[in-house]
N, C-alpha and C positions, 0 to 999 in steps of 0.2 A: 298451287298458287295460293289458296286460302291459308295454308300453314306457313308458307314463306312470308306472307304479309303479317299474319298473326305474330310470328317470331320477331319480325322487324319492329313491329309496334311495341311489343313487350320489352325487347332488348333496349330500345331507345328510352322508354320510360324508366327502366331499371338503372341505366347508366346516367341519364341526364335529368330525369324528372319531368320530361316532356315527350310528346309523340314525335316521330320523325317529321321533317319538313314535308309539306304536301308534294313538292317536286320529287322527293325520294319515294313516296308512296306511289305516285303515278308511274315512276320508273319501274318499280317492282311489278305493278299490275299490268303495265303495258300501255294503258291509256286511261283517261279520266272516267270513261263510261264503265270500263271493267273494274276500276278501283271502287266506284260507287256500288256496283253490284257485289263485289267481294266484301266490302265493309258491311253491307246489308246481310250477307250470308253469315258473316262472323257474329253479327248482332243477333240474328235468328238462332244461331247455335249457342248464344249466351256467353260468348267470349268477350264481347264489347257491349257497351251501351252508347247509343248515338244521340246527339242533340237533334232538334227538328231540322236543322240545316244539313244534316248528314255527317257532321264532324264528330270526332271521337270525344265523348264526355268521360267515359270510364273504361279502363282496361284493368279490372280488379286485380290487385288492390290499389292501382294507381288512378289518379284523376287528372284531367287536363286543365281543370279550373278549381276554384275553391269550393269545397263542400263543408267548410268550417274547421278543417284540420290541416295544419302544416306538420311535416315530418322531416327533420333535419339531421343528417349525419355530418361527419367531419368534412365531407366533400360535396354532398348533393342535397338539394332541397326538393321535396316532393309535396304534392297535394295528396292527402289521404281521402279516399272516397267516403269514409265514415269512421266511426270508432273502431269497428272490427278491422277494416282495411288498414287503418293507421297503425294499429298494434301488430299487423301481419307483416308490414314491410321489412323490419329488421330480420325476420325469420326467413323471408324469401330472397332478399338481396344479399349475396355473399359478402360484399364489401361493407355492408352496414351492420357491424357487430352490435352497436347500440345507437339509438336515435333519440332526439328530443321531439316528443309529440306535444303539440300545443293547440289549444282551442279556447273557447269561452263557454261558460255555463249558459245554456239557452234560457234559463229562468231568471238569473240575476246578473248576467253579463260579466261575472268574475272571471279573470284569466286563469286558466288551468294548464299545467304542464307536467310531464313525467319523462324521465329517462327510461326508455323501453329497450331491453336487450333480450338475449336468447336464453339466459341461464335461469332467471327467476322473474316473477311479475313485479312491477313497481308496487310500492306501499302507498296507502292513502285511503281516506274515507270516501272518495268519489265513487259514483255509481253510474253505470251505463244504462240507458233505456232504449230498447228496440221497439218501435211502434208496430211494424208490419210483420205478421207471422211468416215463417219460412216459406210455406207453400204458396203464399201470395206475393212474394217479393218481386218476381219478374212480371207481374201484371203491370207494374210501373216501377222499375228498378231505381230510377233516379229519385222518385218520391221515397222509396223504401230506404235508400242510402242516406238521403237528406234527413231522415228521422231515426238514424242510429247515432245517438249523441251521448256525450258524457256530461254529468251534472255534479255539482258540489256534493250533494247527498240526496237521500230519498225525499227529504222535505222539499228540496228544489224541484224534484220530479213531480211531486204532488201538486205544487203550485203551478207548474208549467202545464200539466195535463188539465187542471181545472180552468186555468185562464184561457186555454185554447180549445176547451170542450172536447178533449181527446180521450179515447178509451185506452185503458192500461194495456200495454203490450207485455213486455217482460223486462226484468231488471237483472243486471249482472254486476257483481263486484269486480274490482280490478283483476284479482287472480282468475276469476271465471272468464273474463274477457281475454286475458292473456292466453289462457289455455285454449280457448276457442280459436284464436288467431294463429296459434303457434304452428300448426301443421295443416291448416285448411288449404293453403295454396301450394303445397309441396309439388314440385315438378312443373309448375306452370311456365317456367322460363325455358323448358326443354322441348325439343321437337317430339311430336306425338303425344303431347299431354292429353289425358282423358279425364273428363269431369266425372265426379262420383255419381253412381246411380242412387236413387232415393234410399234404398236400404243401407248402402254404404255410408251415406251422409248421416242418417239417423244413428247408426252405430258410432260414427265419429262424435256426434253431439253427445251421446251417452257417455263416451269415454272422457268427455270434458265435464261430466256431471250435469249435463243439460238434457232434460227429458220432458215429456208432456206434450199437450196439443200444439203449443207454440212452435215446437221443434219438429213437427211432422213434415217430412220433405215431399210428400205426395203432391204433384202438380198436374192438374187435370189436362192442361194444354200441352204438356210435354213430359209424359211419365217416365221417359228414359233419362231425364236430366234434372239437376237440382240447382238452386241459386248459387251464384259465385260469392255472394255477400249477403 
């Protein structure tokens, strides 16, 4: 039941940019009570993030509402859950060979956009900033995703952090962000998808050139799983 529902949610997001209609989810679950319980189980297993009303906010890398990123292919428009997720969508969705990722710099409100494909990272001076370390992301995953943003440059990050009295997280160039996103969600649209264990996640991060305390995947509340974003 859980896997049938998970696959239906992810398939709809991948094809249409939106979750299935509520009636379809109830049909799969059998009734509204079972649906709510199954969605909670999927959220507890970190396959989904739910809004306070129990609706789906995130099915990484897809979002059901704006988190500051739009991702457009020739046929479909998605909300990306964050910078990481937005760059991941063309790698995960077979029909999206390249996409237009658009956002605004959080510091100066300048519009930013890149064509993101599978063969090479986009070029540009823009820099991503992730506020919340990997091991803490699922303490409040919506907050963590909302703070994985792209800026004009490091000077804009400096101004944003100072203006909002935020502590530095980590910065990524466009090639680093692209490499991080490129294989993180491999297999997520298939039945039986398994999330990476912490050691596997850390090995993946190192393969992308990302190492150090920020990228430690140990999560005290759930040592057998790691963040999806």
